C-alpha positions as CSV (number, residue, x, y, z in Angstrom):
1,M,-15.9,-4.9,-22.1
2,W,-18.3,-7.9,-22.0
3,L,-19.4,-7.6,-25.6
4,Q,-15.7,-7.0,-26.6
5,G,-15.0,-10.3,-24.8
6,H,-17.5,-12.2,-26.9
7,L,-16.1,-10.7,-30.1
8,N,-12.8,-12.4,-29.0
9,V,-14.8,-15.6,-28.3
10,A,-16.3,-15.3,-32.0
11,A,-12.8,-14.7,-33.4
12,G,-11.7,-18.0,-31.8
13,K,-14.7,-19.9,-33.1
14,F,-14.1,-18.9,-36.6
15,G,-10.3,-18.9,-36.6
16,L,-10.0,-15.1,-37.2
17,R,-7.5,-12.6,-36.1
18,L,-8.9,-9.2,-35.1
19,E,-7.2,-6.4,-36.8
20,G,-9.1,-3.1,-36.6
21,D,-10.7,-1.0,-34.0
22,I,-13.8,-2.3,-32.3
23,V,-17.1,-0.4,-33.5
24,N,-20.1,-0.5,-31.1
25,T,-23.6,0.4,-32.1
26,Y,-25.0,3.4,-30.1
27,D,-27.1,1.1,-27.9
28,M,-24.2,-1.2,-27.3
29,R,-26.2,-4.3,-28.5
30,S,-23.6,-5.3,-31.1
31,A,-20.0,-4.9,-31.7
32,G,-17.8,-5.5,-34.8
33,S,-14.2,-5.3,-36.1
34,R,-12.2,-5.8,-39.2
35,A,-10.6,-9.3,-39.1
36,L,-8.2,-11.5,-41.1
37,D,-9.6,-14.8,-42.4
38,N,-6.8,-16.9,-43.9
39,G,-5.2,-13.6,-45.1
40,S,-8.4,-12.1,-46.4
41,D,-10.1,-9.1,-44.9
42,V,-13.6,-9.6,-43.5
43,W,-15.9,-8.0,-40.9
44,L,-16.7,-9.8,-37.6
45,R,-19.9,-8.9,-35.9
46,V,-21.3,-10.1,-32.5
47,V,-24.9,-9.1,-31.3
48,F,-26.7,-10.4,-28.3
49,E,-30.4,-11.1,-28.2
50,N,-32.6,-8.5,-26.6
51,P,-36.5,-9.0,-26.7
52,V,-36.9,-5.1,-26.6
53,Y,-35.8,-5.0,-30.2
54,Q,-38.1,-7.8,-31.6
55,P,-39.9,-8.0,-33.9
56,A,-38.3,-5.0,-35.5
57,C,-34.8,-6.5,-35.5
58,R,-34.8,-10.1,-36.7
59,W,-32.4,-12.7,-35.4
60,E,-32.0,-14.1,-38.9
61,G,-32.2,-10.8,-40.8
62,N,-28.6,-10.5,-41.9
63,V,-28.2,-14.1,-42.9
64,E,-31.6,-14.2,-44.8
65,A,-30.5,-11.1,-46.6
66,N,-28.0,-13.2,-48.5
67,A,-30.9,-14.0,-50.8
68,I,-31.5,-10.3,-52.0
69,R,-30.1,-9.6,-55.5
70,G,-29.2,-6.3,-57.1
71,V,-28.4,-4.5,-53.9
72,P,-24.8,-3.7,-52.9
73,K,-24.3,-5.1,-49.4
74,P,-22.2,-7.3,-47.2
75,E,-22.8,-11.0,-47.5
76,V,-22.7,-13.3,-44.4
77,L,-20.1,-15.9,-45.0
78,R,-20.4,-18.0,-41.7
79,W,-22.4,-17.6,-38.5
80,A,-22.7,-19.4,-35.2
81,D,-24.8,-18.9,-32.0
82,W,-23.8,-19.6,-28.5
83,H,-25.3,-18.9,-24.9
84,D,-23.7,-16.8,-22.1
85,D,-24.9,-18.0,-18.7
86,S,-23.2,-15.2,-16.7
87,S,-25.3,-12.8,-14.6
88,Y,-24.1,-9.7,-16.8
89,R,-27.3,-9.9,-18.9
90,G,-29.6,-10.8,-16.0
91,G,-29.0,-14.5,-16.0
92,G,-27.9,-15.2,-19.5
93,C,-28.6,-14.5,-23.2
94,R,-28.1,-15.9,-26.7
95,L,-25.3,-14.5,-28.9
96,R,-24.5,-14.6,-32.6
97,G,-21.3,-14.1,-34.4
98,E,-21.3,-13.2,-38.2
99,V,-18.3,-13.3,-40.5
100,M,-19.2,-10.8,-43.3
101,T,-17.5,-9.6,-46.5
102,L,-15.8,-6.4,-45.7
103,A,-17.5,-3.2,-47.2
104,R,-15.1,-0.7,-48.7
105,G,-15.3,3.0,-48.2
106,E,-16.7,5.1,-45.3
107,V,-20.2,5.5,-43.8
108,V,-21.7,8.7,-45.2
109,G,-22.7,9.9,-41.8
110,S,-21.2,9.5,-38.3
111,S,-24.9,9.5,-37.1
112,G,-28.2,8.6,-38.7
113,V,-29.2,12.3,-39.2
114,L,-27.6,14.3,-42.0
115,H,-26.4,17.8,-41.2
116,D,-23.9,18.7,-44.0
117,D,-23.6,17.9,-47.7
118,P,-22.6,14.3,-48.2
119,H,-20.8,15.1,-51.4
120,L,-21.9,11.9,-53.2
121,P,-21.5,11.7,-57.0
122,D,-24.4,11.3,-59.3
123,S,-23.5,7.6,-59.9
124,W,-24.1,7.0,-56.2
125,W,-27.7,8.4,-56.3
126,S,-28.3,6.3,-59.4
127,D,-27.1,3.3,-57.7
128,L,-29.4,4.0,-54.6
129,D,-32.4,4.3,-57.0
130,H,-31.5,1.0,-58.6
131,A,-30.8,-0.8,-55.3
132,L,-34.2,0.3,-53.7
133,T,-36.0,-0.7,-56.9
134,A,-34.4,-4.1,-56.8
135,L,-35.0,-4.6,-53.1
136,A,-38.7,-3.6,-53.4
137,V,-39.4,-6.5,-55.9
138,H,-37.8,-9.1,-53.7
139,P,-40.5,-11.4,-52.1
140,A,-41.6,-9.7,-48.9
141,P,-42.5,-11.5,-45.7
142,E,-46.2,-12.0,-45.5
143,K,-47.0,-10.6,-42.1
144,D,-46.5,-7.0,-41.1
145,L,-44.9,-7.9,-37.7
146,V,-44.5,-4.4,-36.4
147,G,-48.1,-3.2,-37.1
148,T,-47.3,-0.5,-39.5
149,L,-50.8,0.9,-39.9
150,R,-51.8,0.9,-36.2
151,Y,-48.3,2.5,-35.5
152,T,-49.2,5.2,-38.0
153,V,-52.6,5.8,-36.7
154,N,-51.3,6.0,-33.1
155,G,-48.3,8.3,-34.1
156,V,-50.6,10.7,-36.0
157,R,-53.0,10.9,-33.1
158,A,-50.2,11.5,-30.5
159,H,-48.1,14.0,-32.4
160,F,-50.7,15.9,-34.5
161,D,-54.0,15.3,-32.6
162,V,-55.5,14.0,-35.9
163,S,-57.6,10.7,-36.2
164,L,-56.9,9.2,-39.5
165,D,-59.7,7.8,-41.5
166,E,-59.0,4.1,-42.2
167,A,-60.0,4.8,-45.9
168,V,-56.5,6.4,-46.2
169,F,-55.0,3.0,-46.0
170,D,-57.1,1.5,-48.9
171,G,-55.0,0.3,-51.9
172,I,-51.6,0.5,-50.1
173,I,-48.9,-1.4,-52.0
174,W,-46.6,-3.5,-49.9
175,T,-43.1,-4.0,-50.9
176,T,-39.8,-5.2,-49.3
177,A,-37.8,-2.5,-47.5
178,H,-34.5,-2.4,-45.6
179,A,-36.5,-0.5,-42.9
180,D,-33.7,1.1,-41.1
181,L,-32.1,3.3,-44.0
182,H,-30.1,6.1,-42.5
183,W,-26.8,7.8,-43.1
184,A,-24.7,5.7,-40.8
185,N,-26.0,2.6,-42.6
186,I,-25.0,3.7,-46.0
187,M,-21.4,3.9,-47.5
188,G,-19.8,6.0,-50.0
189,P,-18.3,7.0,-52.5
190,E,-19.5,3.7,-53.8
191,L,-22.9,2.5,-52.5
192,C,-23.1,-0.2,-50.0
193,I,-26.1,-0.7,-47.6
194,L,-25.2,-2.0,-44.2
195,D,-27.3,-3.6,-41.3
196,W,-29.9,-5.9,-42.6
197,E,-31.5,-7.0,-39.3
198,S,-34.8,-5.2,-39.9
199,W,-35.6,-5.8,-43.6
200,R,-39.3,-6.5,-44.0
201,R,-42.5,-5.7,-45.6
202,A,-43.5,-2.1,-45.7
203,P,-45.5,0.5,-47.6
204,A,-44.0,1.2,-51.0
205,G,-41.4,4.1,-50.7
206,Y,-40.6,3.4,-47.0
207,D,-36.8,3.5,-47.5
208,A,-36.9,6.7,-49.4
209,A,-39.1,8.1,-46.7
210,T,-36.8,7.3,-43.8
211,L,-33.8,8.7,-45.7
212,Y,-35.8,11.9,-46.5
213,C,-36.8,12.3,-42.8
214,N,-33.2,11.9,-41.7
215,S,-32.0,14.6,-44.2
216,L,-34.4,17.4,-43.2
217,L,-31.8,19.3,-41.6
218,H,-29.9,19.7,-44.8
219,P,-32.5,20.9,-47.2
220,P,-30.6,20.4,-50.6
221,T,-30.2,16.7,-49.9
222,A,-33.8,16.4,-48.7
223,R,-34.9,18.0,-52.0
224,R,-32.8,15.6,-54.0
225,I,-34.3,12.6,-52.2
226,R,-37.9,13.9,-52.7
227,E,-37.2,14.6,-56.5
228,L,-35.4,11.2,-57.0
229,F,-38.1,9.2,-55.4
230,H,-41.1,11.3,-56.4
231,P,-42.7,8.6,-58.5
232,V,-43.3,6.5,-55.3
233,L,-43.5,9.1,-52.6
234,N,-46.2,10.8,-54.5
235,T,-48.6,8.0,-54.4
236,D,-51.0,6.8,-51.7
237,S,-48.5,4.3,-50.4
238,G,-45.7,6.8,-50.5
239,R,-47.7,9.2,-48.3
240,I,-48.4,6.6,-45.8
241,A,-44.8,5.6,-45.9
242,L,-43.7,9.1,-45.2
243,L,-46.3,9.4,-42.2
244,F,-45.0,6.0,-40.8
245,A,-41.4,7.2,-41.1
246,L,-41.9,10.6,-39.5
247,C,-44.0,9.3,-36.8
248,R,-41.2,6.9,-36.0
249,Y,-38.7,9.7,-35.7
250,L,-40.9,11.8,-33.7
251,W,-41.1,9.1,-31.0
252,L,-37.2,9.2,-31.2
253,V,-37.3,12.9,-30.8
254,D,-39.2,12.5,-27.6
255,E,-36.2,10.4,-26.3
256,G,-33.7,13.1,-27.1
257,G,-30.3,12.6,-28.5
258,E,-29.4,13.1,-32.1
259,Y,-33.0,13.3,-33.4
260,R,-33.9,16.2,-31.1
261,D,-33.1,18.8,-33.8
262,L,-35.6,17.1,-36.2
263,D,-38.6,18.0,-34.1
264,Q,-39.8,21.0,-35.9
265,P,-39.1,20.0,-39.5
266,L,-40.7,16.7,-38.9
267,R,-43.9,18.4,-37.5
268,A,-44.0,20.9,-40.3
269,F,-43.6,18.2,-42.9
270,G,-46.1,15.9,-41.2
271,A,-48.8,18.5,-41.3
272,E,-48.2,19.0,-45.0
273,V,-48.5,15.1,-45.5
274,I,-51.6,14.8,-43.4
275,E,-53.2,17.7,-45.4
276,S,-52.5,15.9,-48.7
277,L,-54.3,12.7,-47.8
């Protein structure tokens, strides 16, 4: 209710009328709804600042993503920040409202993990390939704020009891990645990629790697991803990207929820990747 109230605050700030059902993220950190802006359909989103999600989720991520070309995604049209001094968030917090172009279609999955055939046309897969290629060449932030390599080393040690030789990281190619690519962030039947808070520098192939890990419960789709992105996943950078992604999801497995069923497929695949290094 608190966040819904701030969605109404944002609608007033931007002169919008809320029209659709309110959609909350699973962690209740943001909420959004379709709205009318002088007769045009838009999407209104409100998020509150939570240090727990930084630096992985960047406050300016969605707005700065406006500069990315060649990737079908919403554009942020207007935005504004304000502060809530109430006690609900433990003494106050910063909030942001963003008015975005409305993405058409439906998200491919109701959750990040794929369980069934997504029934996507060949053109969708081709568009995904082109989009990730265009994204990869966009100028990447210089710093690896999330500590990718250290995270991977620690994850492999924790989940596979293997100490990686630092030489496996030699020659990694760094590119720009969405960095949170899963089935609830992608739309069909026409491709549109949502949620650009986390885009950042990552080993080449990281987006394909995360989508592959999220598809392991539907082997035909996982195979299609592996085949489509074989040229990048079958490189030194691609293998590190796969390790980084699967370690990330193994930590989520430990937390339970929708990722729990990925435990054994991720461990089996991780052992395969480690053996290939």
